[in-house]
Backbone as CSV, one residue per row, in Angstrom:
resi,resn,N_x,N_y,N_z,CA_x,CA_y,CA_z,C_x,C_y,C_z
1,UNK,0.837,-1.204,0.000,0.000,0.000,0.000,0.868,1.249,0.000
2,UNK,0.490,2.284,-0.739,1.264,3.524,-0.718,1.142,4.224,0.620
3,UNK,2.227,4.879,1.075,2.235,5.605,2.345,2.144,7.092,2.083
4,UNK,1.140,7.802,2.672,0.915,9.222,2.446,2.040,10.060,3.054
5,UNK,2.454,11.093,2.330,3.452,12.023,2.843,2.962,13.434,2.611
6,UNK,3.564,14.369,3.323,3.171,15.767,3.179,4.172,16.515,2.328
7,UNK,3.692,17.606,1.664,4.608,18.484,0.933,4.709,18.125,-0.533
8,UNK,5.217,19.059,-1.298,5.366,18.881,-2.732,6.714,19.422,-3.154
9,UNK,7.498,18.601,-3.814,8.814,19.045,-4.276,8.700,20.095,-5.348
10,UNK,9.728,20.891,-5.515,9.731,21.952,-6.514,9.829,21.362,-7.921
11,UNK,9.228,22.055,-8.875,9.433,21.717,-10.276,8.414,20.800,-10.905
12,UNK,7.473,20.274,-10.166,6.483,19.383,-10.765,5.612,20.159,-11.722
13,UNK,5.589,19.692,-12.971,4.886,20.447,-14.018,3.394,20.521,-13.730
14,UNK,2.833,21.715,-13.847,1.409,21.924,-13.550,0.508,21.104,-14.456
15,UNK,1.016,20.688,-15.606,0.217,19.879,-16.528,-0.226,18.578,-15.865
16,UNK,0.578,18.037,-14.969,0.347,16.703,-14.445,-0.339,16.680,-13.081
17,UNK,-0.561,17.839,-12.463,-1.111,17.831,-11.120,-2.302,18.775,-11.001
18,UNK,-3.102,18.515,-9.993,-4.174,19.435,-9.626,-4.208,19.523,-8.099
19,UNK,-5.141,20.289,-7.570,-5.181,20.492,-6.121,-5.340,19.176,-5.362
20,UNK,-6.110,18.277,-5.929,-6.320,16.984,-5.275,-5.015,16.198,-5.210
21,UNK,-4.225,16.276,-6.318,-2.935,15.576,-6.355,-1.998,16.058,-5.254
22,UNK,-1.975,17.385,-5.032,-1.042,17.974,-4.063,-1.239,17.379,-2.673
23,UNK,-2.474,17.079,-2.314,-2.754,16.502,-0.997,-2.718,14.974,-1.039
24,UNK,-2.338,14.425,-2.182,-2.399,12.984,-2.374,-1.049,12.360,-2.697
25,UNK,0.036,13.031,-2.360,1.367,12.484,-2.629,1.650,11.366,-1.642
26,UNK,2.161,10.239,-2.169,2.406,9.062,-1.342,3.825,8.563,-1.541
27,UNK,4.241,7.683,-0.651,5.493,6.955,-0.824,5.128,5.541,-1.250
28,UNK,5.757,5.071,-2.319,5.403,3.771,-2.876,6.664,2.953,-3.112
29,UNK,6.587,1.662,-2.872,7.730,0.781,-3.125,8.111,0.841,-4.599
30,UNK,9.393,1.049,-4.843,9.880,1.130,-6.227,9.575,-0.148,-6.998
31,UNK,9.592,-1.290,-6.304,9.368,-2.578,-6.962,7.938,-2.762,-7.461
32,UNK,7.024,-1.921,-6.954,5.627,-2.022,-7.395,5.353,-1.196,-8.651
33,UNK,6.346,-0.429,-9.078,6.164,0.457,-10.231,6.807,-0.153,-11.465
34,UNK,6.056,-0.192,-12.571,6.552,-0.726,-13.834,6.472,0.359,-14.916
35,UNK,7.484,0.446,-15.773,7.449,1.465,-16.840,6.422,1.121,-17.910
36,UNK,5.955,2.137,-18.624,4.997,1.930,-19.718,5.682,1.272,-20.908
37,UNK,4.966,0.369,-21.556,5.531,-0.308,-22.728,5.727,0.627,-23.897
38,UNK,4.817,1.598,-24.058,4.944,2.511,-25.209,5.392,3.901,-24.780
39,UNK,6.216,3.948,-23.744,6.848,5.220,-23.354,7.650,5.746,-24.545
40,UNK,7.456,7.012,-24.921,8.154,7.549,-26.112,9.673,7.454,-26.033
41,UNK,10.206,7.690,-24.834,11.660,7.699,-24.696,12.180,6.272,-24.546
42,UNK,13.079,5.873,-25.451,13.607,4.514,-25.440,15.033,4.437,-24.894
43,UNK,15.759,5.544,-24.952,17.160,5.538,-24.540,17.381,6.480,-23.360
44,UNK,18.180,6.020,-22.405,18.523,6.833,-21.244,20.042,6.890,-21.119
45,UNK,20.564,8.082,-20.942,22.006,8.280,-20.840,22.497,7.808,-19.463
46,UNK,23.379,6.803,-19.450,23.857,6.232,-18.185,24.574,7.269,-17.322
47,UNK,25.370,8.112,-17.960,26.151,9.089,-17.211,25.247,10.072,-16.463
48,UNK,24.252,10.620,-17.184,23.363,11.594,-16.532,22.442,10.916,-15.510
49,UNK,22.108,9.630,-15.739,21.313,8.893,-14.745,22.088,8.752,-13.434
50,UNK,23.372,8.439,-13.535,24.190,8.291,-12.333,24.395,9.645,-11.635
51,UNK,24.479,10.719,-12.425,24.576,12.049,-11.833,23.308,12.376,-11.049
52,UNK,22.146,12.049,-11.655,20.879,12.285,-10.971,20.774,11.406,-9.726
53,UNK,21.270,10.171,-9.806,21.245,9.266,-8.650,22.043,9.851,-7.484
54,UNK,23.199,10.454,-7.790,24.011,11.093,-6.739,23.263,12.262,-6.100
55,UNK,22.569,13.039,-6.944,21.775,14.162,-6.442,20.649,13.667,-5.537
56,UNK,20.007,12.564,-5.949,18.912,11.983,-5.158,19.426,11.496,-3.809
57,UNK,20.633,10.921,-3.798,21.222,10.460,-2.527,21.407,11.623,-1.548
58,UNK,21.789,12.785,-2.112,22.057,13.952,-1.282,20.789,14.714,-0.887
59,UNK,19.866,14.852,-1.849,18.715,15.743,-1.627,17.358,15.033,-1.651
60,UNK,17.350,13.758,-2.025,16.082,13.043,-2.152,15.379,13.385,-3.465
61,UNK,14.191,12.828,-3.634,13.379,13.102,-4.822,12.658,14.432,-4.625
62,UNK,12.974,15.420,-5.441,12.360,16.746,-5.299,11.019,16.827,-6.022
63,UNK,10.750,15.853,-6.894,9.545,15.925,-7.710,8.918,14.538,-7.812
64,UNK,7.708,14.332,-7.323,7.071,13.009,-7.387,6.894,12.536,-8.831
65,UNK,6.838,11.223,-8.995,6.521,10.655,-10.301,5.011,10.417,-10.351
66,UNK,4.490,10.313,-11.560,3.049,10.101,-11.744,2.812,8.658,-12.168
67,UNK,1.904,7.973,-11.453,1.600,6.572,-11.757,0.088,6.371,-11.816
68,UNK,-0.300,5.232,-12.396,-1.712,4.846,-12.360,-1.804,3.384,-11.917
69,UNK,-2.873,3.007,-11.216,-3.012,1.614,-10.757,-3.143,0.660,-11.949
70,UNK,-2.459,-0.489,-11.825,-2.545,-1.555,-12.822,-2.561,-2.880,-12.072
71,UNK,-3.752,-3.321,-11.671,-3.860,-4.525,-10.863,-3.230,-4.294,-9.502
72,UNK,-2.302,-5.176,-9.123,-1.625,-5.043,-7.829,-0.384,-4.161,-7.933
73,UNK,-0.097,-3.666,-9.125,1.083,-2.825,-9.332,0.656,-1.451,-9.838
74,UNK,1.655,-0.650,-10.230,1.391,0.702,-10.724,2.215,0.932,-11.998
75,UNK,1.586,1.576,-12.968,2.285,1.885,-14.223,2.791,3.320,-14.186
76,UNK,4.042,3.495,-14.552,4.677,4.810,-14.533,4.221,5.630,-15.737
77,UNK,3.688,6.809,-15.484,3.200,7.675,-16.560,4.184,8.796,-16.860
78,UNK,4.726,9.405,-15.811,5.690,10.500,-15.987,6.741,10.403,-14.888
79,UNK,8.012,10.560,-15.284,9.094,10.548,-14.305,9.961,9.304,-14.348
80,UNK,10.045,8.654,-15.522,10.813,7.401,-15.590,12.298,7.617,-15.286
81,UNK,12.833,8.766,-15.695,14.251,9.028,-15.436,14.517,9.102,-13.927
82,UNK,13.616,9.776,-13.191,13.757,9.858,-11.741,13.620,8.478,-11.094
83,UNK,12.687,7.683,-11.595,12.455,6.332,-11.072,13.692,5.449,-11.281
84,UNK,14.282,5.540,-12.481,15.496,4.749,-12.757,16.664,5.203,-11.870
85,UNK,16.821,6.510,-11.735,17.912,7.044,-10.913,17.726,6.669,-9.442
86,UNK,16.484,6.655,-8.983,16.202,6.285,-7.597,16.616,4.839,-7.334
87,UNK,16.432,3.976,-8.323,16.861,2.583,-8.187,18.380,2.496,-8.084
88,UNK,19.062,3.284,-8.950,20.531,3.310,-8.903,21.007,3.818,-7.543
89,UNK,20.274,4.787,-6.999,20.635,5.364,-5.697,20.339,4.412,-4.540
90,UNK,19.694,3.286,-4.828,19.413,2.287,-3.795,18.177,2.570,-2.969
91,UNK,17.304,3.461,-3.441,16.085,3.779,-2.703,15.082,2.629,-2.814
92,UNK,14.355,2.390,-1.758,13.336,1.344,-1.756,11.943,1.915,-2.027
93,UNK,11.751,3.201,-1.701,10.468,3.865,-1.935,10.699,5.172,-2.693
94,UNK,9.646,5.631,-3.361,9.738,6.878,-4.125,8.426,7.649,-3.980
95,UNK,8.511,8.980,-3.997,7.302,9.818,-3.910,6.513,9.716,-5.207
96,UNK,5.216,9.500,-5.062,4.369,9.331,-6.247,3.062,10.105,-6.100
97,UNK,2.463,10.398,-7.244,1.074,10.827,-7.317,0.335,9.718,-8.045
98,UNK,-0.693,9.181,-7.430,-1.466,8.092,-8.034,-2.738,8.683,-8.610
99,UNK,-2.976,8.411,-9.888,-4.166,8.965,-10.533,-4.753,7.944,-11.506
100,UNK,-6.070,7.900,-11.574,-6.747,7.059,-12.573,-6.652,7.773,-13.919
101,UNK,-5.978,7.168,-14.881,-5.729,7.794,-16.186,-6.003,6.775,-17.283
102,UNK,-6.736,7.175,-18.322,-6.964,6.234,-19.426,-5.750,6.204,-20.352
103,UNK,-5.767,5.270,-21.313,-4.602,5.053,-22.179,-4.249,6.300,-22.992
104,UNK,-5.279,7.001,-23.490,-5.010,8.183,-24.323,-4.340,9.280,-23.503
105,UNK,-4.864,9.553,-22.322,-4.274,10.599,-21.489,-2.860,10.208,-21.054
106,UNK,-2.662,8.915,-20.781,-1.329,8.441,-20.382,-0.329,8.676,-21.502
107,UNK,-0.734,8.383,-22.740,0.157,8.591,-23.891,0.470,10.074,-24.079
108,UNK,-0.558,10.919,-23.909,-0.359,12.373,-24.044,0.616,12.899,-22.996
109,UNK,0.408,12.509,-21.748,1.250,13.013,-20.664,2.694,12.565,-20.850
110,UNK,2.894,11.294,-21.212,4.254,10.785,-21.427,4.962,11.570,-22.511
111,UNK,4.240,11.839,-23.596,4.842,12.576,-24.708,5.165,14.010,-24.300
112,UNK,4.190,14.694,-23.717,4.380,16.111,-23.387,5.478,16.296,-22.343
113,UNK,5.547,15.380,-21.372,6.606,15.475,-20.366,7.979,15.447,-21.034
114,UNK,8.162,14.513,-21.949,9.453,14.385,-22.622,9.737,15.560,-23.545
115,UNK,8.697,16.067,-24.221,8.888,17.214,-25.106,9.313,18.446,-24.322
116,UNK,8.691,18.644,-23.172,9.013,19.824,-22.367,10.433,19.773,-21.818
117,UNK,10.964,18.578,-21.676,12.310,18.435,-21.141,13.339,18.172,-22.241
118,UNK,12.914,18.219,-23.507,13.806,17.944,-24.644,14.523,16.610,-24.482
119,UNK,13.797,15.606,-23.978,14.418,14.318,-23.691,14.376,13.340,-24.869
120,UNK,13.566,13.614,-25.874,13.369,12.654,-26.953,14.322,12.896,-28.120
121,UNK,14.721,11.801,-28.755,15.416,11.949,-30.033,14.366,12.307,-31.088
122,UNK,14.813,12.724,-32.254,13.890,13.085,-33.335,12.990,11.904,-33.686
123,UNK,13.569,10.724,-33.784,12.799,9.537,-34.166,11.826,9.140,-33.057
124,UNK,12.253,9.204,-31.802,11.339,8.909,-30.693,10.146,9.861,-30.714
125,UNK,10.405,11.128,-30.979,9.333,12.124,-31.033,8.367,11.812,-32.176
126,UNK,8.919,11.521,-33.352,8.077,11.217,-34.522,7.233,9.968,-34.274
127,UNK,7.835,8.935,-33.679,7.102,7.691,-33.388,6.012,7.916,-32.344
128,UNK,6.282,8.822,-31.398,5.264,9.134,-30.390,4.056,9.811,-31.034
129,UNK,4.303,10.724,-31.970,3.199,11.358,-32.700,2.412,10.303,-33.475
130,UNK,3.132,9.406,-34.137,2.477,8.352,-34.930,1.631,7.454,-34.032
131,UNK,2.140,7.157,-32.842,1.407,6.324,-31.892,0.090,6.982,-31.486
132,UNK,0.123,8.273,-31.185,-1.096,8.979,-30.777,-2.107,9.032,-31.922
133,UNK,-1.616,9.179,-33.146,-2.509,9.236,-34.301,-3.092,7.863,-34.619
134,UNK,-2.235,6.834,-34.597,-2.668,5.484,-34.979,-3.532,4.811,-33.920
135,UNK,-3.156,4.979,-32.645,-3.828,4.222,-31.581,-4.936,4.993,-30.879
136,UNK,-4.879,6.327,-30.952,-5.837,7.113,-30.168,-6.660,8.079,-31.020
137,UNK,-6.706,7.803,-32.309,-7.586,8.532,-33.235,-7.372,10.044,-33.238
138,UNK,-6.138,10.471,-33.023,-5.822,11.890,-33.133,-5.687,12.256,-34.604
139,UNK,-6.172,13.432,-34.977,-5.816,14.004,-36.265,-4.543,14.818,-36.059
140,UNK,-3.872,15.165,-37.145,-2.672,16.000,-37.018,-3.030,17.359,-36.419
141,UNK,-4.192,17.887,-36.795,-4.626,19.190,-36.276,-4.853,19.124,-34.766
142,UNK,-5.554,18.072,-34.313,-5.856,17.937,-32.884,-4.570,17.736,-32.085
143,UNK,-3.670,16.906,-32.625,-2.403,16.646,-31.939,-1.579,17.926,-31.818
144,UNK,-1.527,18.679,-32.911,-0.761,19.938,-32.907,-1.306,20.885,-31.832
145,UNK,-2.629,20.952,-31.736,-3.256,21.839,-30.751,-2.953,21.394,-29.326
146,UNK,-2.986,20.079,-29.087,-2.796,19.561,-27.733,-1.372,19.743,-27.229
147,UNK,-0.390,19.667,-28.126,1.003,19.747,-27.655,1.645,21.098,-27.955
148,UNK,0.866,22.021,-28.542,1.380,23.364,-28.776,2.368,23.468,-29.918
149,UNK,2.182,22.649,-30.937,3.016,22.712,-32.138,2.143,23.097,-33.325
150,UNK,2.780,23.473,-34.438,2.013,23.750,-35.654,1.712,22.435,-36.369
151,UNK,0.663,22.450,-37.184,0.317,21.241,-37.938,1.439,20.872,-38.898
152,UNK,2.077,21.871,-39.516,3.159,21.594,-40.465,4.346,20.932,-39.757
153,UNK,4.577,21.305,-38.493,5.661,20.680,-37.724,5.373,19.187,-37.545
154,UNK,4.129,18.865,-37.169,3.742,17.456,-36.992,3.895,16.702,-38.309
155,UNK,3.408,17.304,-39.404,3.487,16.669,-40.723,4.931,16.367,-41.109
156,UNK,5.806,17.342,-40.915,7.217,17.159,-41.274,7.892,16.092,-40.416
157,UNK,7.528,16.036,-39.133,8.101,15.006,-38.268,7.656,13.613,-38.708
158,UNK,6.396,13.470,-39.062,5.885,12.168,-39.508,6.518,11.748,-40.834
159,UNK,6.789,12.721,-41.704,7.406,12.412,-43.007,8.799,11.814,-42.842
160,UNK,9.484,12.193,-41.774,10.833,11.658,-41.531,10.801,10.128,-41.411
161,UNK,9.685,9.592,-40.897,9.571,8.143,-40.733,9.482,7.411,-42.068
162,UNK,9.279,8.149,-43.175,9.236,7.535,-44.506,10.623,7.332,-45.104
163,UNK,11.649,7.846,-44.427,13.013,7.671,-44.916,13.458,6.221,-44.724
164,UNK,14.476,5.765,-45.481,14.962,4.387,-45.343,15.471,4.108,-43.928
165,UNK,15.378,2.860,-43.466,15.817,2.508,-42.109,17.252,2.938,-41.798
166,UNK,18.136,2.863,-42.785,19.533,3.242,-42.558,19.651,4.724,-42.191
167,UNK,18.845,5.558,-42.852,18.881,6.994,-42.544,18.220,7.269,-41.200
168,UNK,17.133,6.555,-40.911,16.474,6.709,-39.610,17.451,6.385,-38.480
169,UNK,18.264,5.365,-38.686,19.282,5.021,-37.684,20.298,6.156,-37.524
170,UNK,20.709,6.761,-38.658,21.654,7.890,-38.620,21.072,9.057,-37.807
171,UNK,19.766,9.312,-38.013,19.098,10.408,-37.290,19.039,10.084,-35.804
172,UNK,18.658,8.837,-35.489,18.507,8.432,-34.098,19.841,8.466,-33.357
173,UNK,20.922,8.236,-34.093,22.264,8.289,-33.490,22.846,9.699,-33.548
174,UNK,22.028,10.659,-34.003,22.399,12.078,-34.079,23.589,12.333,-35.003
175,UNK,23.716,11.486,-36.021,24.761,11.702,-37.023,24.311,12.741,-38.046
176,UNK,22.991,12.802,-38.278,22.420,13.870,-39.099,21.223,14.459,-38.354
177,UNK,20.942,15.722,-38.619,19.885,16.430,-37.874,18.513,16.248,-38.521
178,UNK,17.482,16.682,-37.796,16.116,16.652,-38.339,16.007,17.559,-39.563
179,UNK,16.712,18.685,-39.530,16.691,19.608,-40.682,17.308,18.957,-41.911
180,UNK,18.414,18.251,-41.710,19.024,17.499,-42.811,18.023,16.472,-43.359
181,UNK,17.376,15.758,-42.429,16.450,14.697,-42.822,15.310,15.236,-43.680
182,UNK,14.744,16.376,-43.259,13.640,16.961,-44.032,14.110,17.380,-45.422
183,UNK,15.351,17.828,-45.513,15.905,18.208,-46.812,16.032,16.987,-47.722
184,UNK,16.439,15.856,-47.156,16.618,14.625,-47.938,15.307,14.147,-48.568
185,UNK,14.177,14.487,-47.929,12.877,14.033,-48.435,12.548,14.596,-49.812
186,UNK,13.233,15.683,-50.204,12.942,16.285,-51.518,13.646,15.547,-52.663
187,UNK,14.491,14.576,-52.325,15.138,13.770,-53.370,14.167,12.694,-53.855
188,UNK,14.290,12.273,-55.128,13.273,11.401,-55.710,13.317,9.933,-55.295
189,UNK,14.463,9.428,-54.814,14.549,7.992,-54.509,15.348,7.750,-53.231
190,UNK,15.130,6.567,-52.636,15.875,6.191,-51.435,17.366,6.085,-51.720
191,UNK,17.705,5.633,-52.916,19.117,5.524,-53.300,19.788,6.896,-53.254
192,UNK,19.116,7.904,-53.803,19.658,9.267,-53.795,19.732,9.817,-52.367
193,UNK,18.718,9.497,-51.557,18.692,9.984,-50.174,19.843,9.390,-49.359
194,UNK,20.085,8.096,-49.554,21.186,7.447,-48.836,22.533,8.040,-49.236
195,UNK,22.699,8.275,-50.521,23.955,8.865,-51.007,24.166,10.252,-50.397
196,UNK,23.099,11.044,-50.347,23.195,12.399,-49.776,23.450,12.346,-48.267
197,UNK,22.807,11.379,-47.584,22.999,11.244,-46.131,24.454,10.903,-45.812
198,UNK,25.025,10.008,-46.588,26.445,9.640,-46.369,27.355,10.838,-46.633
199,UNK,26.959,11.639,-47.614,27.740,12.846,-47.931,27.684,13.838,-46.762
200,UNK,26.526,13.970,-46.148,26.373,14.859,-44.983,27.345,14.456,-43.883
201,UNK,27.415,13.140,-43.624,28.267,12.639,-42.539,29.748,12.728,-42.909
202,UNK,30.092,12.222,-44.094,31.508,12.146,-44.483,32.132,13.510,-44.755
203,UNK,31.335,14.409,-45.352,31.876,15.719,-45.733,31.397,16.840,-44.814
204,UNK,30.635,16.439,-43.753,30.124,17.424,-42.784,29.398,18.587,-43.481
205,UNK,28.494,18.230,-44.365,27.739,19.227,-45.132,26.670,19.885,-44.262
206,UNK,26.533,21.200,-44.401,25.474,21.916,-43.699,24.154,21.719,-44.436
207,UNK,23.066,22.112,-43.774,21.742,22.001,-44.406,21.693,22.859,-45.666
208,UNK,22.236,24.068,-45.592,22.234,24.976,-46.752,23.007,24.371,-47.932
209,UNK,24.150,23.757,-47.655,24.947,23.134,-48.720,24.186,21.977,-49.361
210,UNK,23.526,21.187,-48.538,22.757,20.063,-49.070,21.568,20.553,-49.890
211,UNK,20.922,21.611,-49.421,19.793,22.184,-50.175,20.240,22.628,-51.567
212,UNK,21.412,23.264,-51.652,21.933,23.710,-52.951,22.236,22.517,-53.849
213,UNK,22.844,21.483,-53.265,23.170,20.275,-54.033,21.907,19.608,-54.563
214,UNK,20.878,19.538,-53.704,19.632,18.891,-54.107,18.923,19.705,-55.190
215,UNK,18.959,21.040,-55.048,18.345,21.897,-56.065,19.020,21.673,-57.421
216,UNK,20.355,21.611,-57.414,21.110,21.372,-58.649,20.784,19.992,-59.204
217,UNK,20.708,18.999,-58.291,20.393,17.631,-58.695,19.009,17.561,-59.340
218,UNK,18.026,18.204,-58.706,16.657,18.161,-59.214,16.527,18.846,-60.573
219,UNK,17.257,19.971,-60.765,17.251,20.652,-62.068,17.809,19.728,-63.132
220,UNK,18.920,19.067,-62.821,19.533,18.132,-63.774,18.603,16.967,-64.083
221,UNK,17.890,16.493,-63.031,16.958,15.388,-63.235,15.824,15.797,-64.169
222,UNK,15.334,17.018,-63.997,14.267,17.523,-64.878,14.756,17.578,-66.314
223,UNK,15.976,18.116,-66.502,16.542,18.211,-67.849,16.750,16.828,-68.445
224,UNK,17.227,15.904,-67.608,17.455,14.542,-68.083,16.137,13.892,-68.498
225,UNK,15.100,14.087,-67.678,13.787,13.510,-68.000,13.209,14.111,-69.275
226,UNK,13.429,15.422,-69.455,12.964,16.072,-70.689,13.668,15.489,-71.902
227,UNK,14.972,15.254,-71.768,15.753,14.710,-72.885,15.261,13.312,-73.251
228,UNK,14.975,12.496,-72.228,14.453,11.140,-72.469,13.102,11.209,-73.149
229,UNK,12.254,12.123,-72.700,10.912,12.280,-73.264,10.984,12.703,-74.730
230,UNK,11.863,13.667,-75.050,12.019,14.119,-76.435,12.567,13.009,-77.321
231,UNK,13.467,12.211,-76.778,14.035,11.097,-77.544,12.960,10.079,-77.903
232,UNK,12.062,9.830,-76.944,10.964,8.888,-77.204,10.024,9.432,-78.272
233,UNK,9.727,10.736,-78.206,8.850,11.366,-79.209,9.515,11.322,-80.580
234,UNK,10.797,11.589,-80.598,11.557,11.574,-81.849,11.497,10.203,-82.522
235,UNK,11.636,9.142,-81.722,11.575,7.765,-82.242,10.195,7.469,-82.825
236,UNK,9.141,7.895,-82.115,7.772,7.682,-82.613,7.548,8.435,-83.922
237,UNK,8.078,9.662,-83.996,7.912,10.489,-85.195,8.602,9.852,-86.399
238,UNK,9.791,9.310,-86.190,10.530,8.666,-87.288,9.813,7.410,-87.782
239,UNK,9.228,6.666,-86.842,8.478,5.465,-87.246,7.254,5.853,-88.063
240,UNK,6.582,6.906,-87.644,5.376,7.354,-88.343,5.708,7.865,-89.748
241,UNK,6.788,8.649,-89.831,7.143,9.256,-91.127,7.928,8.316,-92.026
242,UNK,8.560,7.324,-91.429,9.369,6.400,-92.218,10.649,7.032,-92.722
243,UNK,11.113,8.054,-92.037,12.353,8.721,-92.442,12.994,9.370,-91.209
244,UNK,14.182,9.903,-91.385,14.876,10.520,-90.263,14.173,11.818,-89.855
245,UNK,13.958,11.975,-88.545,13.364,13.209,-88.005,14.111,13.555,-86.726
246,UNK,14.351,14.820,-86.527,15.123,15.259,-85.360,14.414,16.414,-84.663
247,UNK,14.288,16.314,-83.334,13.712,17.397,-82.522,14.871,18.169,-81.897
248,UNK,14.901,19.456,-82.147,15.996,20.304,-81.642,15.410,21.311,-80.646
249,UNK,15.579,21.049,-79.326,15.022,21.976,-78.326,15.863,23.244,-78.202
250,UNK,15.201,24.327,-77.848,15.878,25.587,-77.548,15.358,26.100,-76.213
251,UNK,15.884,27.232,-75.746,15.415,27.785,-74.469,13.909,27.996,-74.485
252,UNK,13.429,28.536,-75.583,11.989,28.721,-75.762,11.566,27.986,-77.015
253,UNK,10.858,26.904,-76.828,10.401,26.142,-77.982,11.496,25.268,-78.576
254,UNK,11.540,25.223,-79.910,12.502,24.387,-80.606,12.042,24.190,-82.035
255,UNK,12.652,23.237,-82.723,12.219,22.972,-84.097,12.331,21.485,-84.397
256,UNK,11.592,21.047,-85.443,11.634,19.664,-85.897,12.192,19.644,-87.318
257,UNK,13.223,18.848,-87.539,13.806,18.692,-88.873,13.456,17.312,-89.408
258,UNK,12.824,17.294,-90.615,12.445,16.038,-91.259,13.263,15.904,-92.550
259,UNK,13.931,14.790,-92.670,14.778,14.578,-93.857,14.019,13.788,-94.924
260,UNK,14.253,14.145,-96.197,13.754,13.332,-97.316,14.855,13.286,-98.371
261,UNK,14.829,12.217,-99.174,15.968,11.972,-100.061,15.618,12.018,-101.544
262,UNK,14.338,12.192,-101.863,13.925,12.383,-103.258,12.518,12.950,-103.247
263,UNK,12.057,13.328,-104.454,10.739,13.972,-104.555,9.616,13.027,-104.172
264,UNK,9.761,11.768,-104.512,8.720,10.793,-104.178,8.533,10.687,-102.653
265,UNK,9.652,10.695,-101.926,9.578,10.600,-100.467,8.944,11.861,-99.873
266,UNK,9.239,12.993,-100.491,8.645,14.250,-100.026,7.134,14.206,-100.201
267,UNK,6.688,13.714,-101.379,5.242,13.630,-101.631,4.567,12.685,-100.629
268,UNK,5.246,11.590,-100.308,4.687,10.623,-99.349,4.530,11.261,-97.953
269,UNK,5.519,12.038,-97.573,5.465,12.696,-96.255,4.354,13.735,-96.231
270,UNK,4.221,14.490,-97.333,3.165,15.496,-97.409,1.787,14.855,-97.336
271,UNK,1.652,13.688,-97.952,0.373,12.968,-97.893,0.049,12.567,-96.453
272,UNK,1.071,12.159,-95.701,0.864,11.785,-94.301,0.311,12.955,-93.487
273,UNK,0.734,14.164,-93.848,0.254,15.360,-93.159,-1.036,15.905,-93.767
274,UNK,-1.534,15.208,-94.799,-2.764,15.653,-95.456,-2.583,16.909,-96.261
275,UNK,-1.352,17.119,-96.766,-1.057,18.335,-97.519,-1.035,18.084,-99.015
276,UNK,-1.436,16.910,-99.453,-1.479,16.627,-100.905,-2.633,15.705,-101.213
């Protein structure tokens, strides 16, 4: 059973507490608390955890964690870093606020807590948004409103998840930034994106440099596609006319040259155009 205690540590985010919570802080056995399976944050820095554990040994837990009942145990909703550090510090009990919370609210609180503390990697953040949309029927507009972001920000974060797994790993390991990742999305294929991502890492390219490279690449791709398209048209034209025909593009427009080798061939071509 949780043991009631008095007082409230400094720093507890107002998002997670109300007046009833303040009078409801308890001490709970650490062994009765289990982390959430879909907690957005997947990685914890060992060094900073041990630093926090040392602080906890000296000053105790200044901010209760938030839990909800789950059978005979409790599920951790907010404060997993403090809970982990308390275990390292050898504590047997931890200050908690116990609240009845449904799955959607639990997912929201876990995400917002981590966002406010800048604890998530880019990929963890994007996956958390996807989880709220897929499992809890959030629209991008509703999600943006609830977490205080713009809809375009949510859209761009979700688009990052469409990148190849190798690039997602690079982002998660902080080898390339979210800004770099969004720039890579403007390339036409995964092969091109991977090549550009490796260039970012190997040559330490800035976002601006990559944007210029991609713009140049895309212009060349357009020109290349136009050349292929004209070549295909040229081949069809020669088959139709039964003679050599050449399309010569210019900056504005272009011209078509049709070859003939005697008067009879000229008359045949004119007939094809309905001119004789």
